[in-house]
C-alpha positions in Angstrom: 0.0 0.0 0.0 1.3 3.4 -0.9 2.1 6.1 1.7 3.0 9.7 2.0 5.3 11.8 4.2 5.0 15.2 5.8 8.0 17.2 7.1 8.3 20.5 9.0 11.7 22.2 9.3 12.3 24.4 12.2 15.3 26.1 13.8 15.2 23.8 16.8 14.0 20.5 15.3 12.9 18.7 12.2 9.7 16.7 12.5 8.5 14.0 10.2 4.9 12.7 10.2 3.7 9.6 8.3 -0.1 8.7 8.6 -1.1 5.2 9.2 -2.6 3.1 6.5 -6.3 3.9 6.0 -6.0 7.3 7.8 -7.8 9.1 5.1 -10.2 12.1 5.1 -13.2 9.7 5.6 -11.6 7.8 8.5 -9.3 10.4 9.8 -7.8 10.2 13.3 -5.5 12.9 14.6 -3.3 10.6 16.6 -2.8 7.9 13.9 0.6 9.2 12.7 4.1 7.9 13.0 6.1 10.9 14.3 9.8 11.4 14.3 11.7 14.3 15.8 15.4 15.2 15.1 16.8 18.0 17.2 18.9 20.6 15.4 22.1 21.1 17.4 24.7 23.2 15.7 23.5 22.2 12.2 21.2 23.5 9.5 17.7 22.2 9.7 17.5 22.0 5.9 20.5 19.7 5.7 19.0 17.5 8.5 15.7 17.3 6.7 17.4 16.3 3.5 19.3 13.5 5.2 16.1 12.2 6.9 14.1 12.2 3.7 16.9 10.5 1.8 17.1 7.7 4.4 13.3 7.2 4.5 13.1 7.0 0.7 15.9 4.5 0.5 14.4 2.3 3.3 10.7 2.6 2.2 9.5 1.0 -1.0 5.9 2.2 -1.0 6.6 5.9 -0.3 4.9 7.8 -3.1 5.0 11.4 -2.1 6.6 13.9 0.3 5.4 17.3 1.3 7.6 19.8 3.1 6.3 22.9 4.9 8.1 26.3 4.3 7.7 29.7 6.0 8.6 32.1 3.2 10.3 32.3 -0.2 13.8 32.4 1.3 13.1 29.3 3.3 11.8 27.6 0.2 14.9 28.4 -1.8 17.1 27.1 1.0 15.1 23.8 1.1 15.4 23.3 -2.6 19.1 23.9 -2.6 19.6 21.4 0.3 17.4 18.8 -1.5 19.2 19.3 -4.8 22.5 18.4 -3.2 21.0 15.1 -2.0 19.5 14.6 -5.5 16.0 14.3 -4.0 13.0 14.2 -6.4 9.3 13.6 -6.1 8.6 16.1 -3.4 6.6 19.3 -3.1 6.8 22.4 -0.9 3.6 23.6 0.8 3.1 26.7 3.0 3.2 26.0 6.7 0.0 28.0 7.3 -1.9 26.0 4.8 -0.5 22.7 6.2 -1.6 23.7 9.7 -5.1 24.7 8.5 -5.5 21.4 6.6 -4.8 19.4 9.7 -6.9 21.5 12.1 -9.9 21.2 9.8 -9.4 17.4 9.4 -9.1 17.0 13.1 -12.3 19.0 13.8 -10.5 21.5 16.0 -12.1 24.5 14.2 -15.8 23.6 14.0 -18.0 26.7 14.2 -15.3 29.1 13.1 -14.9 30.8 9.7 -11.8 33.1 10.2 -9.0 32.5 12.7 -5.7 34.0 13.7 -2.9 31.3 13.6 -0.4 32.0 16.4 2.8 30.0 15.6 5.5 30.3 18.3 8.6 28.3 17.3 12.2 28.3 18.1 13.4 31.1 15.8 10.4 33.5 16.1 6.6 34.1 16.0 4.3 34.1 13.0 0.8 35.5 13.2 -1.5 34.9 10.2 -5.2 35.6 9.6 -6.8 32.8 7.5 -10.3 32.3 6.0 -11.1 28.7 6.6 -13.8 28.5 4.0 -11.8 29.8 1.1 -8.4 28.9 2.5 -7.2 32.4 1.8 -4.4 34.1 3.8 -5.5 37.7 4.4 -2.6 39.0 6.5 0.5 37.7 8.1 3.5 39.1 10.1 6.6 37.5 11.6 9.0 38.6 14.3 12.2 37.2 15.8 11.9 39.3 18.9 10.3 36.4 20.7 10.8 32.7 20.2 11.7 29.5 21.9 15.5 30.2 21.7 14.9 33.6 23.3 13.0 32.1 26.2 15.8 29.5 26.7 18.3 32.4 26.9 16.2 34.1 29.6 16.3 30.9 31.7 20.1 30.5 31.1 20.9 34.1 32.1 18.7 33.9 35.2 20.3 30.6 36.3 23.8 32.1 35.8 22.9 35.3 37.7 21.6 33.2 40.6 25.0 31.7 41.2 24.0 28.1 40.9 25.3 27.7 37.3 28.8 28.6 36.2 29.2 30.3 32.9 30.5 27.9 30.2 34.0 28.7 29.0 33.5 27.7 25.3 30.7 27.8 22.7 30.1 24.0 23.0 29.4 24.3 26.7 27.1 27.2 26.1 25.1 25.2 23.5 24.8 22.3 26.0 23.5 24.6 28.7 20.9 26.0 26.3 19.7 22.5 25.5 19.4 21.8 29.3 17.4 25.0 29.8 15.1 24.1 26.9 14.3 20.7 28.5 13.6 22.4 31.7 11.2 24.8 29.9 9.4 21.8 28.3 9.0 20.0 31.6 7.5 23.1 33.2 4.4 22.7 31.0 3.2 19.9 33.2 5.1 20.5 36.4 5.3 23.2 39.0 9.1 23.1 39.3 12.0 21.2 37.8 15.6 20.5 38.9 18.1 19.3 36.3 21.7 18.7 37.3 24.6 19.3 34.9 28.4 19.7 34.9 28.0 23.4 35.3 25.6 23.2 38.3 21.9 22.6 39.1 19.2 24.2 36.9 16.4 24.8 39.3 13.3 26.8 38.4 9.6 26.9 39.3 6.6 27.6 37.2 5.9 30.8 39.0 9.5 32.1 38.4 9.4 31.0 34.8 6.2 32.9 34.1 7.5 36.0 35.8 10.6 35.8 33.7 8.9 35.6 30.3 5.8 37.7 31.1 6.9 40.8 29.1 7.9 38.7 26.1 4.6 36.9 26.0 2.6 40.2 26.4 4.6 41.6 23.5 3.5 38.6 21.4 -0.1 39.0 22.4 0.1 42.7 21.5 1.4 41.8 18.0 -1.4 39.3 17.6 -4.0 41.9 18.3 -2.4 44.4 15.9 -2.3 41.8 13.1 -6.0 41.0 13.6 -6.8 44.8 13.5 -4.7 45.3 10.3 -6.3 42.4 8.6 -9.7 44.0 8.8 -11.3 40.6 9.1 -13.9 39.3 11.6 -11.6 36.9 13.4 -13.4 34.6 15.7 -10.7 32.6 17.5 -6.9 32.3 17.9 -5.2 29.0 17.3 -1.8 28.5 19.0 0.6 26.0 17.5 4.3 25.4 17.7 6.4 24.4 20.7 5.6 27.6 22.5 1.9 26.8 22.6 2.7 24.3 25.4 3.3 27.2 27.8 0.1 27.9 29.7 0.9 31.5 30.1 0.7 32.0 26.3 -2.9 31.0 25.9 -4.0 33.0 28.9 -2.2 36.2 27.9 -3.2 36.0 24.2 -6.8 35.4 25.2 -6.8 38.4 27.5 -5.3 40.8 25.0 -7.5 39.7 22.1 -10.7 38.9 23.9 -11.1 35.7 21.9 -11.0 32.0 22.7 -7.6 30.4 22.2 -7.5 26.9 20.8 -4.4 24.7 21.6 -4.5 21.4 19.7 -2.8 18.3 21.1 0.9 18.1 20.2 0.9 21.6 18.7 4.6 21.3 17.6 3.7 18.6 15.1 0.6 20.2 13.5 2.6 21.5 10.4 4.2 18.1 9.8 0.9 16.2 10.0 -0.9 18.7 7.9 1.9 18.5 5.2 1.4 14.8 5.0 -2.3 15.4 4.3 -1.4 17.7 1.5 1.1 15.3 -0.1 -0.1 14.0 -3.4 1.6 11.1 -5.3 2.9 12.2 -8.7 1.4 10.3 -11.6 4.3 9.9 -14.0 3.9 8.1 -17.3 6.6 5.4 -18.0 9.1 7.0 -20.4 9.8 5.1 -23.6 13.4 6.3 -23.6 15.8 7.4 -20.9 15.3 11.0 -19.8 17.6 13.2 -17.8 17.0 13.3 -14.0 15.6 16.7 -12.9 16.2 17.8 -9.3 13.7 20.1 -7.6 10.2 20.4 -6.3 7.6 18.3 -8.1 4.4 20.3 -8.8 1.0 18.7 -8.2 -0.1 16.7 -11.2 -2.3 18.6 -13.7 -4.2 17.5 -16.7 -2.0 17.5 -19.7 -3.0 17.7 -23.4 -1.0 17.0 -26.4 -0.2 19.9 -28.7 1.5 20.0 -32.1 4.0 22.7 -32.5 4.5 24.1 -36.0 7.8 25.7 -36.8 7.5 28.2 -39.6 10.4 28.6 -42.0 12.3 31.9 -41.5 11.5 34.5 -44.0 14.1 35.6 -46.5 16.2 38.5 -45.1 15.5 41.8 -46.6 18.3 43.1 -48.8 19.7 46.4 -48.0 20.0 48.9 -50.8 23.4 48.9 -52.5 25.8 51.8 -52.5 24.7 53.1 -55.9 21.0 53.0 -54.9 21.8 55.0 -51.7 23.8 57.5 -53.7 20.9 58.1 -56.0 18.5 58.6 -53.2 20.8 61.0 -51.4 21.2 63.1 -54.6 17.4 63.1 -55.1 17.0 64.3 -51.5 19.4 67.2 -52.0 17.8 68.2 -55.3 14.3 68.2 -53.7 15.6 70.2 -50.8 17.1 72.8 -53.1 13.9 73.2 -55.1 12.0 73.7 -51.9 14.4 76.5 -50.8 14.2 78.2 -54.3 10.5 78.0 -54.4 10.2 79.6 -50.9 12.6 82.3 -51.9 10.8 83.0 -55.1 7.4 83.3 -53.4 8.9 85.7 -50.9 10.4 87.9 -53.7 7.1 87.9 -55.7 8.5 86.5 -59.0 6.4 83.4 -59.2 4.3 84.6 -62.2 7.4 85.6 -64.1 8.9 82.1 -63.6 5.7 80.5 -64.8 5.5 82.8 -67.8 9.1 82.2 -68.7 8.8 78.5 -68.5 5.7 78.6 -70.6 7.4 80.5 -73.3 10.3 78.2 -73.4 8.3 75.1 -73.4 5.9 76.3 -76.1 8.6 75.6 -78.8 8.6 71.9 -77.8 5.8 69.4 -78.7 3.5 69.1 -75.7 -0.1 68.5 -74.7 -2.2 71.4 -73.7 -3.3 71.4 -70.0 -5.9 73.9 -68.8 -5.0 75.4 -65.4 -6.1 78.5 -63.5 -3.3 81.2 -63.6 -3.8 84.8 -62.5 -2.2 87.2 -64.9 -0.5 90.2 -63.3 -2.7 93.3 -62.9 -1.3 96.7 -63.6 -1.5 98.6 -60.3 -1.5 102.0 -62.0 -4.5 101.2 -64.2 -7.0 102.6 -61.8 -4.8 105.3 -60.2 -3.2 108.5 -61.4 0.5 108.4 -61.9 0.9 112.2 -61.2 0.2 111.7 -57.5 3.2 110.2 -55.9 1.1 109.1 -52.9 -0.9 106.8 -55.2 2.2 104.7 -56.0 1.6 101.4 -54.2 4.2 100.0 -51.9 3.4 96.4 -52.9 1.5 94.9 -55.6 -2.3 94.5 -54.9 -3.8 91.0 -54.7 -3.6 89.3 -58.1 -6.8 88.3 -59.9 -6.7 84.9 -61.5 -8.4 84.0 -64.7 -8.3 80.7 -66.6 -5.6 80.4 -69.1 -3.9 77.6 -71.0 -0.4 76.5 -70.0 1.3 73.9 -72.0 3.0 71.1 -70.0 6.5 70.2 -70.8 7.1 67.0 -72.7 8.9 64.1 -71.3 11.9 64.9 -73.5 14.7 66.3 -71.2 15.2 70.0 -71.7 17.8 72.4 -70.5 16.0 72.8 -67.1 15.2 69.1 -66.7 17.2 66.9 -64.2 16.9 63.1 -64.3 17.8 62.1 -60.7 16.7 58.5 -60.5 16.3 56.4 -63.7 12.7 55.3 -64.1 11.3 58.1 -62.1 9.8 61.4 -63.5 12.4 64.1 -64.2 12.6 67.2 -62.1 12.1 70.6 -63.9 14.0 73.4 -62.3 12.2 76.8 -62.7 14.0 79.6 -64.4 15.2 82.2 -62.0 14.6 85.8 -63.2 17.7 87.8 -63.9 19.0 90.0 -61.1 17.5 87.9 -58.3 20.5 85.9 -57.4 24.1 87.1 -57.7 26.1 85.8 -60.7 28.9 83.5 -59.7 31.5 82.8 -62.4 32.0 79.1 -62.9 35.4 77.7 -63.7 35.9 77.4 -67.5 32.9 79.4 -68.3 32.2 83.0 -69.0 30.0 85.0 -66.9 26.7 85.7 -68.5 25.7 89.3 -68.9 22.6 90.5 -67.3 19.8 91.4 -69.7 
């Protein structure tokens, strides 16, 4: 029979949960799990998790899927890198919040609630998340490292050293061993009024009352953060669910309930909720048997989705466009210069008022050549002195009056190149340069030619 695996990777321990055969959604039992805990002592939790999963995969034949909970994107990247070094495949990463909600719903811990605040107090910090149980939507979440299991262990250690019963370790290894002893004392205080644990550095002796007084400010700070997260989420939160190793501390549920005014739910074995929920989210990958060897891919396996075959059509690349050759570019540049010169000459002629003379001169020159008559509207010049007396000097106009146009016939030039015709680009219509009246532009003697006399 196939089986699945759920893993949670914390700063203090790596926990593995494997549901018993038949422990499905229809016949779910919260305590029917095989649980394994591996403390993290001076090592990286991701590396320990990779070693545990590798060993379980090698020793278990019917293990089909593995789901690993992660806190954030950085944690997910670290997990993928550690698993890749062990060449692990066929696993998926699931958010810790969703894994916890999955288990709590299956166990019936959240009946009657729609929106909760998940209070997860672990070794490295506290995460508070507001979740809609119906839509499985995460509305708001915050995390802080100001309070955590390691911080509470450090408070016990410093208090024991300050009391004089414990000598300060001389090396980091001794300090780590003392922190481990203080963590065990904290865990035993969850069900005892006082604990006494001897060590090579002295006797760790602490009561429940002293412990609560020692951590009171830190726990109140976490409760204040929980209330602020609920307010910022703008959701109608109905209860707070405390998970993680810190949820075992009775002071936590009392303080959080007092600050938020809501019931606080603490499930059994709260430190394993994420691992058990991850095992419920693990889905075996349905992989078709390959017909030929394929390269092994390392990384997270996504959940199987329906696949459809598609036929890809590769279109042949179109023939590259040919750039114009040097001669073609030279012809285009000459044409551009000629057109620009014509535009300047036309503008200058219009400003000087000799447009009619140019048209008349061109018409006289072109009349001697065979052409086809084209009827256009041309305004002949009007004598400004026709209606005025020439004796009165005040009647002499400064500028010519508006010209009146009358239809006349102008013969268009033939296609035979004339003296004023420039063929710029073969195959294109020639450009006819208008005749400039004498005296408008200064005469510049050309080399080898005689200067024309003004008429």
